C-alpha positions as CSV (number, residue, x, y, z in Angstrom):
1,M,0.0,0.0,0.0
2,A,1.4,3.4,-0.9
3,A,2.1,5.7,2.0
4,T,0.6,8.7,0.3
5,G,-2.9,9.5,1.1
6,W,-2.9,7.3,4.2
7,S,-4.7,8.9,7.1
8,P,-3.5,8.3,10.7
9,Q,-6.8,8.9,12.3
10,P,-8.3,5.4,12.1
11,L,-5.0,4.0,13.4
12,I,-5.1,6.3,16.4
13,F,-8.6,5.3,17.2
14,L,-8.1,1.5,16.8
15,L,-4.8,1.5,18.7
16,C,-6.3,3.4,21.6
17,F,-9.4,1.3,21.7
18,S,-7.5,-2.0,21.4
19,S,-5.2,-1.1,24.4
20,F,-8.2,-0.1,26.5
21,T,-10.0,-3.3,25.7
22,F,-6.9,-5.4,26.6
23,I,-6.5,-3.7,30.0
24,V,-10.2,-4.4,30.8
25,V,-10.0,-8.1,30.3
26,L,-6.7,-8.8,32.1
27,G,-8.5,-9.8,35.2
28,Q,-10.6,-12.5,33.5
29,R,-9.6,-16.1,33.5
30,E,-10.2,-16.6,29.8
31,V,-9.7,-14.0,27.2
32,P,-12.2,-14.3,24.3
33,S,-10.5,-15.1,21.0
34,A,-12.0,-12.0,19.4
35,L,-10.2,-9.8,22.0
36,V,-6.9,-11.7,21.4
37,S,-7.3,-11.0,17.7
38,L,-7.9,-7.4,18.5
39,S,-4.7,-7.2,20.6
40,N,-2.8,-8.9,17.7
41,M,-4.2,-6.3,15.3
42,T,-3.0,-3.6,17.7
43,D,0.5,-5.0,17.5
44,Q,0.4,-5.3,13.7
45,L,-0.8,-1.7,13.3
46,A,1.9,-0.5,15.7
47,L,4.5,-2.3,13.6
48,M,3.0,-0.8,10.4
49,S,3.2,2.7,12.0
50,F,6.9,2.0,12.8
51,K,7.5,1.1,9.1
52,F,5.7,4.2,8.0
53,R,8.2,6.4,9.8
54,V,11.2,4.6,8.3
55,T,12.5,6.8,5.4
56,K,15.5,4.7,4.3
57,D,15.8,0.9,4.3
58,P,18.9,0.3,2.1
59,Y,18.9,-3.5,2.8
60,N,15.2,-3.9,2.2
61,V,14.8,-5.4,5.7
62,L,11.2,-4.3,5.9
63,S,10.3,-5.7,2.5
64,N,8.3,-8.6,3.9
65,W,6.4,-6.4,6.3
66,N,3.1,-6.8,4.5
67,S,-0.2,-8.5,4.8
68,N,0.8,-11.5,2.8
69,I,2.5,-13.2,5.8
70,S,1.9,-13.1,9.6
71,F,3.5,-10.1,11.3
72,C,5.2,-12.7,13.6
73,D,7.2,-13.8,10.6
74,W,8.3,-10.3,9.6
75,N,12.1,-9.6,9.7
76,G,13.2,-8.5,13.2
77,V,9.9,-9.5,14.9
78,S,9.5,-12.2,17.5
79,C,6.2,-13.2,19.0
80,S,5.1,-15.2,22.1
81,R,4.1,-18.8,21.2
82,G,0.7,-18.7,22.8
83,S,-0.9,-15.3,22.2
84,Q,1.2,-14.4,19.1
85,R,1.9,-11.0,20.6
86,V,5.1,-9.2,19.8
87,V,7.8,-9.7,22.5
88,A,10.9,-8.6,20.6
89,L,11.6,-6.0,17.9
90,N,15.3,-6.3,16.9
91,L,16.4,-4.3,13.9
92,S,19.9,-3.4,15.0
93,E,22.6,-2.7,12.5
94,K,20.2,-2.6,9.5
95,A,21.0,1.0,8.5
96,L,17.4,2.1,9.0
97,E,16.8,5.8,9.0
98,G,13.8,7.8,10.2
99,T,12.0,8.7,13.4
100,L,10.3,6.4,15.9
101,S,6.6,6.0,16.0
102,P,5.0,6.6,19.4
103,Y,2.7,3.6,18.7
104,I,5.6,1.3,19.7
105,S,4.1,2.0,23.1
106,N,1.2,-0.2,22.2
107,L,3.4,-3.3,22.0
108,S,2.4,-3.8,25.6
109,I,4.2,-7.1,26.3
110,L,7.4,-6.1,24.5
111,E,10.5,-7.5,26.2
112,V,13.3,-6.5,23.8
113,L,13.7,-3.3,21.7
114,G,16.9,-3.4,19.7
115,L,17.6,-0.6,17.3
116,S,21.3,0.0,17.9
117,N,23.7,1.2,15.2
118,D,21.0,2.5,12.9
119,S,20.2,6.1,11.9
120,F,17.1,7.0,13.8
121,H,16.8,10.6,14.9
122,G,14.6,13.1,16.7
123,H,12.8,12.4,20.0
124,L,12.5,9.0,21.6
125,S,8.7,9.4,21.5
126,I,7.8,6.2,23.4
127,D,5.7,6.1,26.5
128,F,7.7,3.5,28.4
129,S,5.1,3.4,31.2
130,R,3.1,1.2,28.8
131,L,6.0,-1.2,28.3
132,P,6.2,-2.7,31.8
133,W,7.8,-6.0,30.6
134,L,10.7,-4.4,28.8
135,E,14.0,-6.1,29.7
136,I,16.4,-4.9,27.0
137,L,16.5,-1.4,25.5
138,S,19.3,-1.1,23.0
139,I,19.3,2.1,21.0
140,G,23.0,3.1,20.9
141,L,24.7,4.6,17.9
142,N,21.8,6.6,16.6
143,H,21.0,10.3,16.6
144,F,18.3,10.6,19.2
145,E,18.2,14.2,20.6
146,C,16.1,14.5,23.7
147,L,16.0,13.9,27.4
148,I,16.3,10.4,28.7
149,P,12.5,9.6,29.2
150,Q,11.4,9.7,32.8
151,T,8.8,7.0,32.0
152,L,11.7,4.5,31.8
153,S,11.2,4.3,35.6
154,H,8.1,2.2,35.0
155,C,10.1,-0.6,33.3
156,H,10.8,-2.5,36.5
157,H,12.1,-5.6,34.6
158,L,14.7,-3.6,32.7
159,Q,18.1,-5.3,32.8
160,V,20.0,-3.6,29.9
161,L,20.0,0.1,28.9
162,F,22.3,0.8,26.0
163,A,21.9,4.3,24.7
164,E,25.5,5.2,23.9
165,K,26.6,7.6,21.1
166,N,23.4,9.6,20.8
167,E,22.5,13.2,21.6
168,F,20.7,12.8,24.9
169,Y,21.1,15.9,27.1
170,R,20.5,17.3,30.5
171,S,20.7,15.0,33.6
172,I,20.4,11.3,34.1
173,P,17.0,10.7,35.8
174,E,17.4,9.8,39.5
175,L,14.5,7.4,39.0
176,L,16.7,5.0,37.1
177,G,18.0,4.0,40.5
178,S,14.6,2.4,41.2
179,L,15.1,-0.2,38.4
180,L,16.5,-2.9,40.7
181,E,17.0,-5.4,37.9
182,L,19.4,-3.2,35.9
183,K,22.7,-4.9,35.1
184,H,24.1,-2.9,32.2
185,I,24.0,0.9,31.8
186,N,25.8,2.5,28.8
187,L,25.3,6.2,28.3
188,Y,28.7,6.9,26.8
189,G,29.2,9.7,24.4
190,N,26.1,11.8,24.8
191,R,25.6,15.4,26.0
192,L,24.5,14.6,29.5
193,T,25.1,17.1,32.3
194,G,24.3,17.2,36.0
195,T,25.7,14.9,38.6
196,I,26.0,11.1,38.9
197,P,22.8,9.9,40.5
198,I,23.3,8.8,44.1
199,T,20.4,6.5,43.5
200,F,22.6,4.2,41.5
201,V,23.7,2.8,44.8
202,N,20.4,0.9,44.9
203,L,21.3,-1.1,41.8
204,S,22.8,-4.0,43.6
205,K,22.8,-6.2,40.4
206,L,24.7,-3.7,38.3
207,E,27.7,-5.2,36.4
208,F,28.4,-2.5,33.8
209,L,28.3,1.3,34.2
210,N,29.7,3.5,31.5
211,I,28.8,7.2,31.5
212,G,32.0,8.4,30.0
213,Q,32.4,11.2,27.5
214,N,29.6,13.4,28.7
215,H,29.5,16.7,30.6
216,M,28.9,15.4,34.1
217,H,30.2,17.5,37.0
218,R,30.8,17.6,40.7
219,N,32.0,14.5,42.6
220,I,31.7,10.7,42.2
221,P,29.5,9.5,45.1
222,S,31.6,7.4,47.5
223,E,28.5,5.2,48.1
224,L,29.0,3.6,44.6
225,G,31.8,1.6,46.1
226,S,29.1,-0.7,47.6
227,L,28.2,-2.0,44.1
228,T,29.8,-5.4,44.6
229,H,29.1,-6.9,41.1
230,V,30.5,-4.2,38.8
231,T,33.1,-5.4,36.3
232,L,33.3,-2.1,34.3
233,F,33.1,1.3,35.9
234,S,33.8,4.2,33.6
235,V,33.3,7.9,34.2
236,E,36.1,9.1,31.9
237,M,36.1,12.3,29.9
238,N,33.7,14.3,32.0
239,N,34.0,17.4,34.2
240,L,34.1,15.6,37.5
241,T,35.8,17.3,40.5
242,G,36.5,16.5,44.1
243,T,38.3,13.6,45.7
244,L,38.3,10.2,44.0
245,P,36.5,7.9,46.4
246,E,38.9,5.2,47.7
247,S,35.8,3.0,48.1
248,L,36.0,2.3,44.3
249,F,39.2,0.4,44.9
250,N,37.4,-2.0,47.1
251,I,35.2,-3.5,44.3
252,S,37.0,-6.8,43.9
253,T,34.9,-7.7,40.8
254,L,36.3,-4.8,38.7
255,Q,38.0,-5.6,35.5
256,T,37.9,-2.1,33.9
257,L,38.2,1.1,35.9
258,S,38.5,4.4,34.1
259,F,38.2,7.9,35.4
260,M,40.7,9.6,33.1
261,T,40.3,13.1,31.8
262,N,38.5,14.8,34.7
263,E,39.6,17.1,37.4
264,L,39.8,14.6,40.3
265,T,42.3,14.8,43.1
266,V,43.5,12.1,45.5
267,H,46.7,11.0,47.3
268,L,46.6,7.3,46.3
269,P,47.2,5.0,49.3
270,K,50.1,2.5,49.1
271,D,47.7,-0.5,49.2
272,V,45.3,0.9,46.7
273,G,45.3,-2.3,44.6
274,R,44.8,-4.6,47.5
275,F,41.2,-5.5,46.7
276,L,41.5,-5.4,42.9
277,P,42.7,-8.9,42.0
278,N,40.7,-8.9,38.7
279,V,41.3,-5.5,37.3
280,Q,42.9,-5.6,33.9
281,F,42.6,-2.0,32.7
282,L,43.1,1.1,34.9
283,A,42.9,4.5,33.3
284,M,43.6,7.5,35.6
285,S,45.5,9.9,33.3
286,D,44.7,13.6,32.9
287,N,43.7,14.4,36.5
288,N,45.3,16.0,39.6
289,F,46.5,13.0,41.5
290,D,49.6,13.5,43.6
291,G,51.9,11.6,45.8
292,P,53.9,8.5,45.0
293,F,52.7,6.0,42.5
294,P,51.4,2.9,44.3
295,P,52.9,-0.5,43.6
296,F,49.7,-2.3,42.8
297,Y,51.5,-5.5,43.7
298,T,48.3,-7.4,44.5
299,A,46.5,-6.4,41.3
300,T,48.0,-9.4,39.5
301,S,45.7,-9.3,36.5
302,L,46.7,-5.7,35.4
303,Q,47.5,-5.4,31.7
304,T,47.2,-1.7,31.2
305,I,47.9,1.3,33.5
306,S,47.4,4.8,32.2
307,A,48.5,7.4,34.7
308,G,50.1,10.2,32.6
309,R,49.6,13.9,33.0
310,N,49.0,14.0,36.8
311,K,51.2,15.3,39.7
312,L,52.6,12.0,40.8
313,S,56.1,12.1,42.3
314,G,58.8,9.8,43.6
315,T,60.2,6.7,42.1
316,I,58.5,3.9,40.1
317,P,57.8,1.0,42.5
318,L,59.9,-2.0,41.9
319,E,56.9,-4.2,42.8
320,L,55.4,-3.4,39.4
321,G,57.9,-5.9,38.0
322,S,55.9,-8.7,39.6
323,L,52.8,-7.9,37.5
324,T,53.5,-10.5,34.9
325,Q,50.4,-9.6,32.9
326,L,51.3,-5.9,32.5
327,K,51.7,-4.9,28.8
328,H,51.2,-1.2,28.8
329,F,52.3,1.3,31.4
330,Y,51.9,5.1,30.8
331,L,53.3,7.6,33.3
332,E,54.3,10.5,31.1
333,H,54.2,14.1,32.2
334,N,54.4,13.5,36.0
335,A,57.0,14.5,38.6
336,T,58.1,10.9,38.9
């Protein structure tokens, strides 16, 4: 069907009516097949609205999105076995270009939304409060330019939030700290400002936190040292100030720790690597750290240390020679 001449009004009415009907019947033991069909139609129309907003599809990924086959068999679409409702929309790395339809919000049992490494732009016009079952949101490497939606706080099953390399701006919502299932947060390379949310301390399952290359300011909350499952912690290339919390060096699960290119200060204690047996990459260059360089003799997994352009002094510890995995050691432009 040609897009020209198509009127969105009937779609708006049907999608709203379908969602309302579905909510009403949730409490019943058996859902009439007619209402199941209506919900399926809601999903199909939501997908068609998504396609309508795509302006470039160089690989013809959406070529089979038509009425000749079930929408559950469309490229990138996965449905539940029983109700044939859409549970996943994964069109990452397909070079799709366009804006996102707000009717994605009508895919009410969606668990996975993967649109990373495409060329979507504009606002992230999705009401996430209507996607309570969402577990994975992967929209990195696009051109979204807007606030991080506050409605994400309703996605209590969310485990993965990948939104790196976009144009998200202003602060990270404090309410993200209420999403207790979150394991991976990647907001690298946006235009975020404000402070690191203290509410992140509530994310006890967090394993990956990357908010590097933004415009965050003030200090790193020392309470984040209580996140005992984190393997990657990166706040590099921001405008952070204050004292680097020593509590970060107590996270024994860490493999990557980067806070380079900020304005942080600290006099590193001699036993700073005592509780970092798994750390492999440590980046602390371009800050205001002073005092002698610590030996890190218990950080036996270290492969890379980057500590250039600080105010470190004294001699290079002989104990570094016991780090048999160490391959790269940068200490240029210090007083050492």
